[in-house]
C-alpha positions as CSV (number, residue, x, y, z in Angstrom):
1,M,19.4,38.8,20.2
2,S,17.0,35.9,19.3
3,R,17.5,32.3,20.3
4,K,15.9,29.2,19.0
5,F,14.6,26.6,21.3
6,E,14.1,23.2,19.8
7,L,12.1,20.5,21.7
8,N,12.4,16.9,20.6
9,I,10.2,14.2,22.1
10,V,11.7,10.8,21.2
11,G,11.2,7.4,22.6
12,C,7.4,7.7,23.5
13,A,6.7,4.0,22.4
14,V,3.3,2.5,23.2
15,V,2.6,-1.0,22.3
16,L,-0.9,-2.5,22.7
17,T,-1.3,-6.2,22.5
18,L,-5.0,-6.6,23.6
19,L,-6.8,-8.8,21.0
20,G,-3.8,-8.8,18.7
21,V,-4.0,-5.0,18.0
22,S,-0.7,-3.1,18.2
23,C,0.2,0.6,18.0
24,Q,3.5,1.7,16.5
25,P,5.9,3.8,18.6
26,L,4.7,7.4,18.7
27,L,7.1,10.1,17.6
28,C,6.1,13.7,17.8
29,A,8.1,17.0,17.3
30,T,6.6,20.2,18.8
31,P,7.8,23.7,17.8
32,A,8.6,26.2,20.5
33,K,5.7,27.8,22.4
34,A,3.3,25.2,21.0
35,T,1.2,23.1,23.3
36,A,1.6,19.3,22.9
37,K,-1.6,17.5,22.0
38,K,-2.5,14.7,24.4
39,P,-3.1,11.4,22.7
40,S,-6.6,10.2,23.0
41,K,-7.3,7.2,25.2
42,A,-7.9,3.9,23.4
43,A,-11.4,2.5,23.9
44,P,-11.5,-0.5,26.1
45,Q,-11.6,-3.8,24.2
46,P,-13.8,-6.9,25.1
47,P,-11.9,-9.9,26.4
48,A,-10.8,-12.5,23.8
49,P,-13.2,-15.5,23.4
50,T,-12.0,-18.8,24.7
51,N,-12.3,-22.1,22.8
52,T,-14.4,-24.9,24.3
53,A,-14.5,-28.5,23.1
54,S,-17.8,-29.9,21.9
55,A,-19.2,-33.4,21.6
56,D,-21.6,-34.9,19.0
57,D,-24.4,-35.7,21.5
58,A,-23.6,-33.3,24.4
59,T,-21.4,-30.4,25.2
60,P,-19.6,-30.8,28.6
61,D,-20.0,-27.9,31.0
62,A,-16.8,-26.0,30.7
63,A,-17.5,-24.1,34.0
64,S,-17.6,-27.2,36.1
65,D,-14.9,-29.8,37.0
66,T,-11.9,-27.7,36.6
67,P,-8.8,-29.3,38.2
68,S,-6.2,-27.2,39.9
69,A,-3.4,-25.9,37.7
70,D,0.0,-24.4,38.0
71,D,-1.0,-21.3,36.1
72,T,-2.9,-20.3,33.0
73,P,-3.1,-22.6,30.0
74,T,0.1,-21.7,28.2
75,A,2.5,-24.2,26.6
76,P,4.8,-24.4,23.6
77,V,3.3,-25.9,20.4
78,A,5.7,-28.8,20.6
79,S,4.6,-29.6,24.2
80,L,0.9,-29.5,23.2
81,R,1.6,-31.8,20.3
82,D,3.5,-34.3,22.6
83,M,0.7,-34.1,25.1
84,R,-2.1,-34.9,22.6
85,S,0.0,-37.7,21.1
86,A,0.7,-39.3,24.5
87,I,-2.9,-39.1,25.7
88,S,-4.4,-40.3,22.4
89,G,-2.0,-43.2,22.4
90,S,-3.2,-44.1,25.9
91,Y,-6.9,-44.2,24.7
92,T,-5.9,-46.5,21.8
93,A,-4.1,-48.9,24.3
94,T,-7.1,-48.8,26.6
95,D,-9.5,-49.7,23.8
96,A,-7.3,-52.6,22.8
97,A,-7.1,-53.9,26.5
98,F,-10.9,-53.6,26.8
99,S,-11.4,-55.8,23.7
100,E,-9.0,-58.3,25.2
101,E,-10.8,-58.1,28.6
102,N,-7.4,-57.2,30.1
103,I,-8.4,-55.2,33.2
104,E,-4.9,-54.5,34.5
105,G,-3.8,-53.4,31.0
106,L,-6.8,-51.2,30.7
107,L,-6.1,-49.5,34.0
108,Q,-2.4,-49.2,33.4
109,C,-2.6,-45.5,32.5
110,Y,-4.9,-44.6,35.5
111,D,-3.8,-42.6,38.5
112,P,-4.1,-44.6,41.8
113,A,-6.3,-41.7,43.1
114,F,-8.6,-42.0,40.0
115,E,-12.2,-41.0,40.4
116,N,-15.1,-42.1,38.2
117,V,-18.0,-39.6,38.4
118,D,-21.5,-40.6,37.1
119,K,-24.2,-38.2,35.7
120,H,-25.7,-37.8,39.2
121,G,-22.4,-36.9,40.9
122,G,-21.7,-40.4,42.4
123,V,-18.0,-41.2,42.7
124,V,-16.3,-44.6,42.3
125,N,-12.6,-45.0,43.1
126,L,-10.2,-47.1,41.1
127,Q,-10.9,-50.3,43.0
128,G,-14.6,-49.8,42.3
129,V,-13.9,-49.5,38.6
130,R,-11.8,-52.6,38.7
131,D,-14.7,-54.5,40.4
132,G,-17.2,-53.2,37.8
133,L,-15.1,-54.3,34.9
134,T,-14.7,-57.7,36.4
135,A,-18.5,-58.1,36.7
136,L,-18.9,-56.8,33.2
137,F,-16.4,-59.1,31.5
138,G,-17.8,-62.0,33.5
139,A,-21.2,-61.5,32.0
140,T,-20.3,-60.9,28.4
141,Q,-19.1,-63.1,25.6
142,S,-17.2,-60.3,23.8
143,A,-16.6,-56.6,24.4
144,Q,-15.3,-53.8,22.2
145,C,-14.7,-50.2,22.7
146,A,-13.7,-47.4,20.4
147,T,-12.8,-44.0,21.9
148,R,-12.8,-40.8,19.8
149,V,-11.0,-37.7,21.2
150,L,-13.3,-34.7,20.7
151,G,-11.0,-32.1,22.1
152,V,-7.8,-31.6,24.2
153,S,-7.2,-28.5,26.3
154,P,-4.1,-27.9,28.4
155,V,-4.7,-26.8,32.0
156,G,-1.6,-25.1,33.4
157,K,1.7,-26.8,32.8
158,S,1.0,-30.4,33.8
159,A,-2.7,-31.2,33.3
160,A,-5.1,-31.6,30.5
161,Q,-8.9,-31.7,30.0
162,V,-10.0,-34.2,27.3
163,D,-13.5,-34.6,25.9
164,V,-14.1,-38.1,24.4
165,K,-16.8,-40.3,23.0
166,Q,-16.9,-44.0,23.7
167,H,-18.7,-46.4,21.4
168,I,-19.1,-49.8,23.2
169,V,-20.5,-53.0,21.9
170,L,-21.1,-56.0,24.2
171,V,-22.4,-59.5,23.5
172,Y,-24.2,-60.9,26.5
173,V,-25.3,-64.5,26.8
174,D,-28.3,-65.2,29.1
175,P,-27.2,-67.9,31.6
176,T,-30.7,-69.4,31.7
177,S,-32.0,-69.3,28.1
178,G,-28.6,-69.2,26.4
179,E,-29.9,-66.4,24.1
180,N,-27.6,-63.7,23.0
181,S,-28.1,-60.0,23.5
182,R,-26.2,-57.2,21.8
183,I,-25.8,-54.1,23.9
184,T,-24.6,-50.8,22.3
185,M,-23.6,-47.8,24.5
186,D,-22.4,-44.4,23.5
187,N,-20.8,-42.4,26.3
188,V,-19.6,-38.8,26.2
189,C,-17.1,-38.1,28.9
190,R,-14.9,-35.3,30.2
191,D,-11.6,-36.7,31.4
192,F,-8.7,-35.0,33.3
193,W,-5.1,-36.2,32.9
194,Q,-2.1,-35.3,35.1
195,L,1.5,-35.4,34.0
196,G,3.7,-37.2,36.6
197,D,7.0,-39.0,36.8
198,T,5.8,-42.0,34.8
199,G,4.0,-39.9,32.1
200,W,0.3,-38.9,31.6
201,L,-2.2,-40.6,33.9
202,K,-6.0,-40.3,33.9
203,R,-7.0,-38.7,37.2
204,R,-10.7,-38.2,36.7
205,S,-13.6,-39.1,34.4
206,R,-17.0,-37.5,34.4
207,L,-19.9,-39.0,32.5
208,V,-21.7,-36.2,30.5
209,S,-24.2,-38.3,28.6
210,T,-25.0,-41.9,27.7
211,T,-27.3,-43.8,25.5
212,R,-28.0,-47.6,25.6
213,R,-29.6,-49.9,23.0
214,V,-30.3,-53.6,23.5
215,Q,-31.1,-56.2,20.9
216,G,-32.4,-59.4,22.5
217,V,-32.8,-60.2,26.1
218,Q,-32.4,-57.3,28.5
219,P,-29.3,-58.1,30.6
220,I,-28.5,-56.9,34.1
221,L,-25.1,-55.2,33.5
222,P,-23.4,-52.3,35.2
223,I,-23.7,-49.1,33.2
224,M,-20.4,-47.4,33.6
225,H,-17.6,-45.6,31.9
226,W,-13.9,-45.7,32.5
């Protein structure tokens, strides 16, 4: 008396999400006394490339100056949009305050623990920045700044790395000769913002590159960013 044996293999589902490649669930039926064929191993895939922001005159070093984060850069699209909007609005307000020579208004979106880092690694705290702006505005007849955001990258759930370019135009009047000078500066900076109870605050700014052009008398002015 013969008997039939039926072997069903169902529910062997393998889903691969590396680099956006997926494998559909595997269904196989094997007749009696047949040897099931082992699936071949998938070849290892290279890691996905990461996006880095670039500047016109210089590309900030992505490997340096990374603040601590809660976890990997993951956030909903709506949150990213709100983050970019809030930070971009702060730069616009800062530029307006600079043109009005309103130091307190300019520093309103700065964290009390703010650090200003120059090209050589020198660090100036918030009070030092305030003192530098006071000296700068005291020596100029007019001041203008236009900040362009080059790239915004979330860092964890409550921080952001922002690459910007500042275009600054200052009119300086020599106190001795009365002659005017026009100073133009272009700064590329890498800024870090932190989300707190009062909103997004600038925690750190590192100067990546700077150029300075003077028309007229060479003034003695602090070369700085903010």
